[in-house]
N, C-alpha and C positions, 0 to 999 in steps of 0.2 A: 542353760543357755548361755553360749560362752561373753565372758564379758565386752569382749569388742561388740559382740552383735549387739548386747543390749545397749549399749552406748549410744550406739549406730541407730537403732528403732529409737532413742529416746531424743536425738539430733532431729528425726523428721518430722519427729511429734510435735517438737516446739513450731516447727515451721507450721503448724496449725494455727496457730494460736493468733494469726496476724491476719485482718482483715483484707476485703477488695474491695479496690478501687470502685466506682459504678460506672457507666458507661451506657448511653441513647444508644438507638441501634438504628444501622443504617441501613441494610439490607433484609431482606426477609428470612426468615430459618430454610425457605425450599430453596432458594439462591445458594444462601452459605454450603447446604450439603450438597448442590452441583457443584461450585466451586471446588469443596475439599474432596472430591471422589476420583480414585485412584484408577476408576476403569477405563482399558482403552484397548479399543483393536490396532493399533499402530503397533505393528511389530519390525524394530528394526532388528539390523547383523548383530549376531553378538553369539560370544559359548556359553552354552545352558550350563555352567561350570556345576553347579548343584540343585539341577529342575529331575523332578524326582530322588528326592532325599530318599534314601535309606530311610532315614532317621523318624521321618513325616514334616510335614509343615509345624514352622514355628510362629504362632498369632502373632502381627506385629503390630504396634501403635509407632508411629512415624510422628514426630515434631516438624515441619518444616519452616525455616527462617523460608519469609519470601521479601523482605527488601525493607528498607528503610521507610516503612510509611505507616498510616494513621487507622487501619482496619477497616476504612471504608472503602478503598482501593488499593491494589497493589499491582505491581507491574513485576508476577513472579517468574519472570524468565524459564529458562530448564531446571528448576529447583524442583520441581515436583516431578517432572520428568525424570529425573533422578532416580528418584523411589521407585516409579515405573521399570525404571532399567535393572535395577538392582531386581527388581521381584520376574524379571524376564529370567532372570540365569539361580534363582534362587525360589525354595517353595515358604517365601515370605506372605501369606495371603496378610491383608489388616485394613488398617484405618489410617489417613492421615488429618493431623490438624495442623491449620498453617497461623502460624506467628510471625507475627510482624513487630520494626520501631526500633529507635537507635536511643543511646543517652537514656535518660532515664523513664523514657514511657516506649511500654513494649505493651501489644494487648495481642488478642485473635484475631484472625480474618472474621469482621461481621460484628463486633464488640459485641453484646451483650449475651446475639444468638451464638455467633462463635463458640462465647465462653462456653455456655448452658453447653452447647455441642460437645467439647469437649470433657467439662466435668461429667454427662453423660457417660461418651465412651468411657472415660475412669473407673468407673463403676462396673465394665466389664475387665474380669479376666485376660491378660493376654502376655505373652512369654515372653516379650523380647518389647522394650521401649528406647528407639533411636530419635536421639537430640541431633536436627540434621540442620548444621550450618550457625547456631548461634548457643550461646554460655547458658545451661539449664537453670542459671541461677537468675538467670531473665524473665522467668516463669513465676508466675505469683508466689510465693511460700505454701501456696495450700494446695494448686498443684504440684510442685514439688513434691509434696508428704504425699499425693495419692499415687507419683511414679512410685517414689521410693518405699512407698509402703510394702509395695509388691515385690520389688527388686528383694526389700528385707525378707522376704515371704520363699521368693526362689527366682522371681521372674528374671530375665537379664535387662543390660544396660547400655546402650550404645553410644558416645558421644561424638559425633564428627567434628572436628573443628578446634572446637574449644572442651576445657574436659568439664565434669561437673568438682569446680575448685574447692567447694567445703565437704565434699565425700569421698573425693578420687583422690584421698592422701599417701603421705609412704608411710602411713600405718598399715594402711590399706592394699599395699601394694603388692602383688607374685609375684616375686623376683626367685628367678629367674622366670620371664614369662613364657608359657605353656607352650610346649613345639606344636600344637595344634593350630595355634594362633597366626605362625611364621613363617614354619617348615616350606623350606619350598614355593616357594614363593619369589619372584621376581625382583631383579632390583628395578627402580621405577623412579626416576630422576634423579638417580647418585646414591638415592638412599636404600638399604635392604629395607624387607617389612620389618624387622626388629627395633629400625631405628625410624618406625612410623607410631610401633603398637605398645600398650602399655598398659598393663592387664587389675583387679582389684576383686576384693572379696568385699560384698554390699551386704553384709545379714548373708541366709543363705544365699545371696544371689552373686550374680557375678558382674562385672564393668569393666568397658573398655573403653579407653581412649584410644581414640585414631587424628595422632598429631600431626596435620594439614593445613593448609590455609582452605577450608573446606565453604564451598558455595550451596553446598547440602552434604549429601550423603560421601561425596568424593571433590576432590578436591579441582579448584577449575582452572583449566588448560584452555589455552586458545587454540584454536581448531591445527592441524599440521595434518597430514594425512597417517602420520606414524602416531599422534593423537589418537586417530580414533583404533589404531589397532592398538595400542595401549591401553585406552577404556575399560576392553576385558580384563586387563589384568587390576587396575583397580578397583575395579568390581568386586574379582576374586577377592582383593585383600578386605573389603566388607564386609563380602561372604562369610569370606573366614569366621571376623569379629561376631557379625550377628549370630549365627551357628553354634560357638563356644558359650559367647556371654548367654543365649537361651538354654545352654547345657544340652545341646545337643547335638554336640560333636559326635563324632564315628569311632569306633575304637580301631581301624584302620588308616593307618595315617601315611602321605607320604614322605618321609623323612628327611631326603635329603636326592636332590638331582645334580649330578656332577659335585655331589659333594656340596652341596649350596653356596658354589662357585661359580660364576659364568665359564662355559666351555668354551675354548679357543681352539677355532680346527683350522686346519688349511687343509684347501679343499682339495689337493693333488696330490693328498696322504689317504692311504688307503688303510678301512680299519675304523673309520672316526665313527667311536662308538662312545658314548656319555650312558655313565652309571645311574640308576634309578631307583632307589631304595626304599620299599615301603615296611610296616610292622602291623602287627595286629595286639593290641591290645585289651582284647578280650579273653574270652577265658576258655574260648572253644577255638579250634582251626576252621578257616574260613575260607572259598574259592573267590577268588574274583578274576573279571576279564577288565585286564588292564588295558586302553586303546592311549596311544602315543600320538601326534599330531607336530609337523614344522611348518610354525607361521614367522612368515618372513615381515619386520615389524616396519619395514616406510612401504606397504601398501596390503597387509592383511593374508596376502594370498599364503595358502593351508594347502599345507602337501599331508593328508593323512599315513601314518609310518605303517601301521597297523594294531592286532589287536597280541596279547599274552593271557594266555591262562595263567596262573598261579596258585596255590595255594598257598596262603598263609599258616603259620603253626602260631596259636597260641603267646605271646612274650618273643617271637623271637625275626629279628628280618628276614627279609628277602630282597634281592634284588634280582633286578634285570637287565641289559646292554642292548639299548636302543640306539640302531647304527644307522646313524646321518648318511645321507645318500648326498651322492655332490651337488652341493647344492651355490647357487651364484653366492656373490662373497656380499658379505653385510651383515645386521643386529637379524637375529629369528630369535623365536621363542617356543620352547618344548614344551607343548600340553602333556600333560599326565592325567588321564580320568579313569577311576578304579567302579568298576559296578560288582556286586554279586547278583542273587536270586529277588533281592529287594530293592534296587537302583544301584544311587548312585552314590560309594560310600568314602570315596576320600578322591582331590582333585590337585593342581598347582598348577607349577609349571617354574623354568628356569632359563636363564637367558644363555645367547649360542650367537658366537661370532664365529663368520666364516672371512679367514681371507684367502686371498687369490694372487697367485704373482706370475704371470704378469695379470697386468690387472691396467684397467680407467683411471689415471689419475686426478684428473679433473676435466669438467664439462664447459662450456664458456658461450655465451652468447655475447653479438656483438653491441647489442640494442634492447632495451629492455622493454622494448614495444616497437612493436607495426602496427601502421594502417594495411584495412586490405588491402589487395592489388603491389603493396611494398616488399621489399625482402628483406631477410634477416640469416644474417651467417653464425652458423655452430660451429665452434673448431673444439673437437676430442683430444685429451694427449694423452695416449698410452704411455702405459707403466713397467718395464722388468723386458725381457726376449721374449716376445710374441713370437710361435710355433709358425710354422709352415701350415698354410692350409687355413689358419684360423682368419676372421670375417671382424671386420670391425661394420657394428648394424645402427647405423641414424635412422631413429627413427622421433615423429611429435604421435607425442598422446595429448587427446581432447582432457575435458572436464569430464564427460560420461565416460571417461575410459577407454577409448575406441584410439586406436591409433589408426590416423589420416594420412599417415605420409612416410615411407623408409627408404631407404639406402643403404645396400648391402658395400664395403669398402673392405678389397685386399691390403693389407699392412705392407710399408715396402720396409726394410730392415733400413735402422739411420732412419726415418722418417714417426717419428713420433707423435707427430699433429698433423691432424686433418679438418677438413673444411666444408661443408656443406651450406648449400644455401637455399632457402626455402621461402616461398612466395605465399605469404596469407592469403587466402580463398574464402569462395563466401561458407565452404566448412567449417573454418576456424573456428574455436570455439572461442571466450575471453583469457582462460587461460593454457596455454598449449606447456608442456613441458618436451622437452629436447632432450630425449634417451640417448646415450652410447654405451652397448652394449657389443662387449668383447666375445666371443663364440669360439670356443676351441673345441675342437669332436662332435659338433655338431651342440655341444651345452654351451649356456652365459655360464660366460666364468666368472663376469662382474659388470657390472654397472653403474656408471653416476647420470647424471641429469640437473639439468637446470631450464630455468622457467623464463616464460615472455609472454607479453600481453596483447591480445588483438584486442581493442576495444569496439566496443557494441553498445552501441548507445539506443537502440530503437525506437529512431525516432521517424516521423511519419508512419504511424500502424498504429492500432488499436493497444494499449495499454493499461497492466492492474499496477497500479504502486500501493509501496505497503511503508507505514512508517515504521524503521528501523527494523533490526535482526538481530537476533544473539549471536554471536561471533565464538563461542566457545566451540568445542570438540563435538557439542549436543547440535549445536546452531548450523552445522550440515545437514541433520535431519530436519532441523525446521525448515529452511528454505527447499528440501528438498520437499518438504510436507507443501508449503505453499506456491511451489510450480504448480502441482498437481490441480492448485485453483485459479491457477493463471498467469501469478505474478511472476514478474518478471524484472520488477527494478525495486531497490529500495531507499528509501530517503535515511541517509543516517548525519548526527550531526558531527561537522567537520571544524569547527570553530579553530582549531588549529593544524599544524600539518599533522595529517595521518599517512600511514602506508595505507595500500591497498587493504581491503577486509579478506583475509584468506579464504575466510567460510563461503561468503558469499563470490568470491573469484573462483572459487570451486566448484561453485553452482552454475554459472553462468549469470550471474546476477551482473544488470546494468546499474547501476548508481544515479543517486539527485541528489550531490551532497548541502545540507543544510549549512549553507557555508556564511551567515550572521546575520542579524535580527536587523534594521533601520527601526531605530526610535529618534527622538527628540528632544531628549531629556537636555534641561538647561546648567549651567555653571550660574554662581552669583551676579557674574557679569552678565547674564543672558546670554551668551554664549551656546551653540550644541554643542552636546559632549559623543562622541569621544572628540567627534571632529565638525567645524563646520561643514557644510557642504562643498561651502565655496571660497575656501579658505585652502588654495595653492600656496606651495607644495603638499602640505599637510595633507589634502582629501589626499589627493594623487596616492600618495604613498600610503597611507589607509585603505585603502582599493589592492593597491599592488602587494600588500602584503594577505590581504585576504586570499587573494586568485591564485596566488605563490603558495597558500598554505592546501590549493587543492592541486596540485602540479601532479604528483603519485595517482589520485584518484581520476584525474583526468586520463591514464594510460588506461585503466579496467573502461572506461567508455561511461559517460554521461547522459543520461537520457534530458536532463535540466540542471542549471545551476540554480538553489536555489537561495532567493535574500530573506528568506523567512518568513515565517509566517505572525500572525496578528502584531505585525507591526503598524505604522502610520502608513497613510497616506496623502500628506502633505506637513509640509514643514520649513519653518524658517529662522531666523535667531537677528540678531541687533550686531552680531560681529562687523567689524567695518566693510570685512570681501561679501561679506552677505549684503549688506544693504546695498553695494555698489552693484551686486548682479540684478536686485530689486530696481533698484533706478535706470539700468539698461534693460529690463524686460519691459517696465514704464513706457519704456522711449521707444518700444517696439511694437505696442499697446498703441499708443496716442500717436506717433512722429510729429507731435509739435507737444511742446510745451504751456501753450495756449490752448492746445483740445484740453488738456489734464486737467488746468485751473477752468475751463469752463465746464467740465465734469465733477470737480472735486469743489467747484468754486474756492479757490485760493490764487495768490496771486504771486507762485514762484517764475523767478526769470530763465533759472535751467533748469535742466531732469538733477542738476546735480547739486541742486537746493533742496531736493525733495526728501523728507525726511517722516518719521512716524508723530505722530502725536503727541504720543508720552511710548519715550524707550520703556518705559517697563510694560506699554501693554504693547505686546510683541506684534497680534495679532490683528490690532486695529478694534479691537470689542466695543470699544465707547464709540466708535467711529459707524458700527450700526445704529446708533439710535440717531447720530447727528448731521450723517454723510453716507450714503450705500453705499457710491461707488467708490470710495477709501475705504469701507470696508471689504466688498469684494472683491476690486485687487488683491488688497493683504491674500484673501483667502484663496483667489486664481494663482498668483505666484507659488503661495504655496504648496500648490498643487503640478506647477510646473515644476518648481523647485526639486521635489524628489523626483521626477522623471527624469531633471538633468542630470541629478546624482544616481538613479537608478541607473544611466545611460553610460555614466563612468564603470560599471563593473560587465554591462552589455559587449562593450567596446575591451574592456580587458579580459572578458573570457573568451573574447574572437581571436584576441590575439596568443591566448595562452593556447587554445583549443577553437578550427575554424568553422569545426561544426557546429558550438557552440548555441544553445538558450537559455537565456537569464531572465528572471523574474522574482517576482515572491507570492506565496502561497496565502490562505487562510488572513488574507485581508482584503479589502473595499471592498466598494456598495457602492446605491445611489448616492450621488452628489460628488464621485469623485469626476476627475477630469478623464474620463474615454477619451477621450482625439489623443491626449498623452499617454495613457497608459497605453491605447492600442499600436500605438508608433513608436512608444519607446520598450517596451517590456517585448522578449522576443518569446515568452514562459509568461501565462497570466493561472492562477488557482486559488479565485477566491470560496471564503463561502459562501453557498448558495445564496441571494438575492437577483433581484431584477435585472442586476447586471446581467447576470449571464444571457437573459434576450437579447441585449446590449452585442456580447461578446460574439453570441453564435451569430448572428449576419454579418459580423463586419471585423472580425481577429482574421489574420490571413491564415491559410490553410494549413500551412509549415509549419504554423507559430503551434504551440500546446498550451493548451485550454484545461480544465479539470477543476473538480469541487473534493472537498474533505469529505469522508462518512465514516460511519462506525460508533454512532451513540446513540443508538438503541439497541436493545437485547430479542427483538422479533424478527423472524421472517420476510412480515412482510413489509415491517416499516424500514428493514435492510435493504429488502428488493428495490419497495418505492426511490429510497436514494439510489440504489445503484441507477435506476433504471429513470431519474430524472436530469442524470448527467446524459446518456444516451440521447435522451429527449429532445435534450437541448442541445446538443451538439460536440460534445465532448470527445478528444480522440483519449482519455486517458482517467481512469478511476480511483482513485487515492483515497485510499482505508485506512485508519488512524485505530488502533496499531496491531502489531502480531500478537501482543501478550494483554492481558488485564484479566483482573477481577473485583468483582463490588460493581461499585458505580459505574464504571464501563466495560463492557468484557471485549476483549482481545480477540481476535479474529481465532483463535487457539485456546482450547483446554489449556491449563496446566498441564497437563499430558502429554501435550502437543495431539491433540485430535480438535476435529472440526467440533464445535458446537452444532448444536440442531437446526438449530437458526442459520449458522452459516453453511452447514448444505443445501436449505434449503437456499440461499444465496446464490451457492455455486451451483445447483442446477438453472436456476433461473437466468444466471450468465454465462451459461455454458453458450447459447447460439449467440450473444457476444464474442465466446471466447473464439466460435467453429467460425468467423466469417461476417457477423452483419456488422460489428464495431469495423472492421475494414474498408467493407462495403460500404454504410454510409459516409467513413471519409471519404471516396471517391466518388461520391454524388452531391449533386446541388440542392440545398435547400429552395421548397419552393414558398414564396408566399400566398397570400389571397388579392395583393396589388393593394395593400394596406399598408403605407409607412406611417410609424410612427414619431416624433421628432423628442430627442432629447437633447438638450443643451444644459452644463454648467451654472451660468446665471438665474436660470428659469428654475434648476434646482436647489440653489440658492438662494432664492428670492422668496424661498414659503418660511422665511427667517423673519422676515422684512415687512414694515406696520402692522398691516391685522390680517396678513395673508393665511396664519396660522387657525384661523377664525373659519375659513372657507373649508378646506381639507390640505393636505399635504402634499408638494408635490411627488412624492414616491408613492403615498395612497390612493393618488390620482392614475395613477399611470400603472400601478397594479390590478386598481379596478378594471378601467380601460383594454388592459390586455388579457385580463380574468376570463370578460364578457364577451370581447373577441376569440377568444378560446373557446367556448363555451356555446360558440356557437356554431365548431367546428371546422373556425378558419382559423388563420394564421397572418401578423403584422412585422413587418421590417423595421428592425428601428434604423432611422439617420439620421446622424452628429452633426454637431456645426458644419464640423469639417465636411462632411459629405455632403453637405445641404452646399455650401459653397462650391464641391466641385464639382456640380453638378449630376446630383446622384438621388433628385427628385426631376423624374422624366414621367409624362405622361401617360409614354407607351408602355411603361410600364406599372405605373400607382393608380389606382382610381381614386385614393381615399386618403389624406392626410391628417392624422389624429394631433391633436397639440393639450394635449392633460397641462391644467396649471403650468402653460405655457408663457409667465408674466412676461420676463426679459426676452428681448429680441433683436439681431441688430437690423441697420436699414437694409443689407445686403439681402440678409433673410428675410426678410417682410417682403421685399422684391420677388423672390423666389417664390415664396409662396402665391404672392399675386398673379404672377403668371400662371404659376399652376392651376390654378382656378380660371384663368382666364382663356386658359386651352382644355378646357372641359373636365380639370378635377373637381372634389369635392375635400374641402375641409372642414375640420368637424374640433372645435373647443369647448370647452365646459365654462369656464368664467375665465376673468380676467386675463385675457390675452395680450399680450402689447402693452401693459403699466408701466413698463420700463425698456432700457434702451437696454444694451448686454454686457454694460458695467453696470447694471441695477439702475442707473437715476430715473427718479418717474418721470413720469413723461407728462404735458398737461393734457394731450390727447392720444390718445393708444394711436402706437402704433399700427394697428389693422382695424380699428375702430372704422372706418372708411369700407374696408375689406367686407367688413363682418355689418355695414350697415346700422351703426347704432350709432348715440351722443352718453356721455358720461358726467354727470351732475355730479359725482366727486371723486376721491380716490378710490371709492366701495364702499358697501357696506354692506353686512351680509346679513343677511335674515333667514331665519329656520321657519319654512313654510311647505304647507302643501303643494305640490304640485299636478296642474291638470291640463292636460292635451291635446287635441281635436282639434284636427284639420286634414286635408287633403297635400300629400306630397310625392308627385310623378307617378299621379297615378293611383296610390293606396293611401289608403283610410289610415289614420292615427288617431286612436283613443286609449290612451293611459293615464293611467293616476301614480305619484307617487307619493305616500304619503308625509315622507319629512324628506328636504333637501337644503339646503342651504344655497341660498340665491343673491345673488348681486343686485339691490334694490337700486341701485345709481346707475342702472341701462336705461337707457329710452331708446324708443326705436327712433332709425332713423327712413332709410332707405329698405330696412329690411323687413318682414311680413313674420309677424310673432301665430306660430301653432299655438302655443299656450299663453297660462296663464299661474304667477302662485301670486296671491290672495291681489295687487295691484301692478306686479312687475312683471314686464311680457317673458316670457322664456322661450325655448326652442324658434328663437328665428333666424329665417331665412333670406338670404339675399343671394340674389343672380345676378353674377357679375362676370360678363362674355360668356363662354360658352359652358360653366361650371356654374358652383354653387358657393356659398361659405354659409356654415352654418354653427352658430350659439347657441351652446345650451342654457345660459346664463345660469345653469344651476348645479349641481354635484349631486345625485342622492347620498342617504345615508345607507349603506349596503350591509347587511346584515346576515342571517344564515345562505347559503346558495338557493334555497328557496322562498326566502320572504317576496314581497310586494315588490321590494323598491328596486331588488336583482334583479326579481322577472321580466318589471317593468322596464328596464335599461336592458337588459336583452333583445326585448320586443322592439322597444326604438332603435339600439345599434341596426337589428336586423332591416329593418325598413332603410333605415339609410344606409348601408350595405347596398342594399338592394337597389335602392332608388340610385347609388352611383353608378352603377354595375362591379361592384367587385367582387369576384369569386373565387373560390380551388381550385385547383386541381380536382379534386374529391369533393363531395359532401357529407358531412358527416351528422348526425343528428339521431335522437332520440326513435323508436323504430315511429310513434307518430309526424316527423319533420322538428320535433321542438327540440331545444338544444338540451346538451345534455351535461348539469351541473360538473363545478370541480374537477372538468377530464380538458386535455390537452388533444389535438392533433397535428402531426406532423408529417411532411410530406420529402421525397428526397427526390429527385429527376437524374436520371439515368442512361442516357440516346432516349429508344422510346419508354422505357417501363418507369412507372412510380416505386420506390419503397414507400410506404406510409404507416405509420404506429399511431394507434388510439391509446390514453393512456388515461384513466379515470385515476386520479391522485389516491392517496393515502392523506387524513386529517388531522393528521400528529405533529405538533411541533419536532423540526429536522433536528433540533438540539438536546439531548436530556428527556425527551418526550416523557409526560407521566400518564395521558393515555393515550385513546385512538391508536393506538397501537398495531390491535387487531384490527383485520379487514373485515365490511360489511359486506352484504350482498353483493354477487352480482350487479351490473346494470346491464340494461338491455342497449343493445346499439345497432344503427343503421345505417350503412356506407354505400352511397351512390354514383356511377360514375354516369359520364357522358356518354360510353359507347360501350361496347359489349369488349371485356377484356378476361386472358384467361390471367385468371386470380393463383395466387398460391399460398396458404394461410403455413403460417409460423410456428404458431403455438400447436397447431392440429397436424401437421407436418404432412401436405395432403393437398394437390392440387383439388378447387371450388368448379371448376371447368370456365367455360366464356360466359360472362354474365356479368348483369350492371348494374346488379346491389347485393350485397350481404347485410345477412341478416348474422348479429352475432352478442358475447355477452363479457362485458367487460368487470375482468376481476381485480380489487381492488389494489392500486400501487403495482398493476402487472400490465405491463399493456398488449395488446395485439397488436401486433407487426404483419404485413402482406405488401406482396410481389404484383404487382400487376404489370401484366407483359400484352402485348400484341398478338402474340407464337403461342403456342403450343409449345414445353420444353418435350422432346418426344426420347429422350436417352441421354445418357453420360457414357463414356468410354474413355480408358487412360487401356496405354499397350507402353513397352519396354523392346527396345532392342533386341533383334532377335539372336539366340549363344548364349552362354552366361557370364556376364559381368566381369573385367577384372579385375584384381584386388588394386585398391587403391588410385582407379581409373573412374572418374565421373562419366557417368550416363542419364539418360534424358528417358524420365516419365513423361507421354505425352498427352495433353486430359483436354477432352474434346464433347461439346456438349452438341445434340443433334438440334441446332436451331438454323433459322433460314439463313444462308450465305451472307445476306446486306446486312445482320444482326449486328447493332453499335454497341449496345449494352456491355456491362462489367457485370461475371455472376461470381458468389463466391464460393470456394471449395474447400472444405475442411480434411486435411491428408493425414495421414496416419501411414507409420511401419511398424509392421506386426515380425516380429521375430517369428523362430523355430516355434516358441515355447504357448506362442498367441499371446505372449504381452506388448505394448506398445510401449516405447521407452520415450523421454520424455527430448528428446532429440529426434526424434522424427515426428513430432508434432508440428507441425504448419500451417495458414491459412496460405491457402491460392487464389489470388484472382485470374480470373478469365476474360483475358479482351477479345471482344469481338467471339465468346464460344469455348476459345483457345488458350492454354498455357503450355510453356514447356516448364518442368521441373527437374530439377538436379539433383541426381540422388549418388551416392559410391557407398562401395561394400569396403568397409574397413579392415585391415591385417588381420584384427583377433575377432571378427564375427562370428557367431557362432556357424556351425554351417548345420547347412539345412535349408526347410525351403522357407525364403523372406515373401513379404508380399507387401506391396500399398497400397493402400483401403482409400477412395478418395468419395468424400459426400457433397454433395451439390446442396447448400444451404436451404431451399427453400424447399424444392422440390421431395428432399429427402434422399433422391435418388442417391444409390451408393454403388458402388462398382469395384474392384479387385485388377490387382494384374501382381506374377510372381515370379519369383527370379532365386537359383539355388546358389548356394555359397558352398562351395565343395568342402 
């Protein structure tokens, strides 16, 4: 053995003497294996350079950098996909090992499981080892040793980005670089292949260092259309390195293309030939077929030039002349692939530049964006002497590569500039490219382009929103994949000014800029940072800068402007201007200083005198024990203050973008000031909570509401989270995030394929994408005549005195709402502001629920009292009205007289069994609650007690006017959905609702007429139709569930209707006929949806105008349902345009809502649509009736 080989083996042996660090497992070995998998069915456009390689496959082990993470979770981005892209072009089967870290901390994905897997794989022989995107020395010496041991024996090593600096050293460098690595590869980023590639001898093996800024196997490049084309040539460079390092290079080589210099051709010249030289380094002659093609760099358009048979003598070069046809001016690649009887034996490419005189000097647009209906002017400037008969063709190409507008101009001599006007219409995509082509002799001689944006906001429709997206070349294919799942909006960070993300713009994706995050840290003075929200002009300038940062993104089309997630929902500080704002707010609350003094037990002379008890106690926490109103007012102001600050952004964004919607997401819940949020924010996307039930009833329909999901790994749990948003009336489903492995999984696998759980989710969401979401947005949610009251002081009062010993206000609300839902009924939330605006009307409601409603204003009490007097029923659990609306304790409860009770104290919680026995409204009540929290300080006055807990009266009923006030005076201790207390509470509320006359539009029960545990029923009305859904919820945690993510057995259910109706079953895709009852089974997490109609849908029709549509001219598809002419209902149809190959392009898919059974759908034949038969396919959502009409493109 040579000395240098011996020394190399000695060096790598020394690596094995150092020990490994110890790690604990974070995810199981099965998931680690799935995360590392390279299996993929997603095929992107590519040139299969070495696919079918004559030398056979080279088994490869790829070590792929996944980012600066800790091994428990990684955002892999498109790094692993790069390996798949390489495998699609070359026969490099094998495995991947994912590796991450930064600084001195580097680990395998999955920690110990990942490490064990890597060691197991390294015990198998591979032909090639690829280190993709990180330095080899970041691997522990043991793993370096295992790799280099095989390399020393003859395997190959390719380092992409960073070299193996301890081993790829000068003495092992091969100089000159072998021609098989660098010959006949194009110049990329102004460098030749030789400038990227260095070769080494490593024992008996070979090593290659690809010296560029690698994110994986290739360099990271921001998306551009040219970048899509060039990606193939970067992969050719990597593939060459892989084949040579594995010792699998071919004896046949492409020595030169145009002498390995870029070919500069004049399209006007005849005989534009490029010489290609091949050689055969083998011992025998061989016959090859050489296929050549010309590929345009700007858009990847490929023209096959022909196939030539050559006999290559051993040791002798052979050349062929490739004739380059008259091509449009611009940059090209000349692709060359040689095959013999065994397969591909050589491949390469060279640069070709074609020039033209005359030509197009430039294209300019007079605006960077236009809204639909607005006009933009595009000006083309010609260069040189334009011959007679030439045509200047001005056209508009959209992001789906369709030419949607075109005008031909006959240039006049001496007039180099020509301007056209285009008015953006409904066919415009976000990215529009103006192309000016000079056509000479019927062929395009030159073309230049410029682009502009037509904002697409996607407001007023159902949306699927994705957190983040890759913006590199492969990001284009990533978003196209996400579009297949219905994604149309991307949330992305925009804390500083950033341009429109070209990858998303090219995919017609709208944006949700994450523009800031509202927190309230304080400095040493107690002043809020980075600015006090009331410190003008600093606060206004702070807001202005953030909003100005979004000016470029606004041009792309913004769905909503986000003020961040996981922020605060209250905030204030001791800055003088903030305290001044507090005093002003107090004056607005109390009117006079005397009223404030009465509430706070103070002696201030003016509001200017009001101050905090202690400047270091910003939130008046001390007052929570000494002066409840003082504490409450500070809490209430902090919430108001946030919404005033949020409103600054709302207003500023409206100035930037008149159609803007703005708010925060991933923030908020019970205890927030929903009156302020619902009137301040024009977008609200909190994490799931009972607050969603407040929002679904009361947020204006034109404003966006949503939740986040994506924090579980099973199809059942994910489907449940998505359907929850639908059942809560949301208009967008937000997913965190597109990428990720480990503790959380992204929407896409590292290979960009869908996870099995996501496949399941996509199938579940298909009806939502295909019209259910949009139909519900155009329908009105129906309740069961039950109102439930929410007020901020009551929500916060649970922190006062011994309130928490009874039940927290949030728990009380959840329990009342859940039990009501399990009875197949629905309650509508009313807030303080709504109550004061007159929303509690006896014509609409029969019941008002007051769960732990301890704090009420005098006007609110008057409204409630009038509701009861006029025939309504009010039901409270414990302690109604023991505080005023500033949480000041009351000597006599503000609703004591209404409930017919007297109090002997502030409320003493006693845990006791509750027995109910009596009659109410002609119905017998006999119920037992094994354990409940009872207020023993309540005594009867005018009320009648229907139960007792020890010696304390419970279920107190007081007749007032035409109605009843019912005080339970206890709150059961709920357990599982089947325990005695829960069952008894269902029976109790069912009786109380029946007596009060509350009922829903449908009756949903179990087959025996009983309650359906853990189930919600939702009804929407649209004309005389009802859309209703029955949802048996999953019982797992929303965030990072550890159990319960697999559905249980389906639950039987029965739906009863007042009168016979035609029922359409969405899940079964059929009409059940005219019925009064539906018997069904509910899968967990997957609701059943039905459409109820007073008539039958007897058919669907789509028609087109007679004749062949003119290219570029809109025409209309008329869609109609065969329903009664007097029908008022809306219907949802899913429309697909189908091309001559039977494919449904993304641009041709949309939801169309039919008003009164009819709709007009504009269509257009693009100037470059494929000739043949095109079809428009229309499917009605519930009946599943599908029809088609067709037209022909000549």
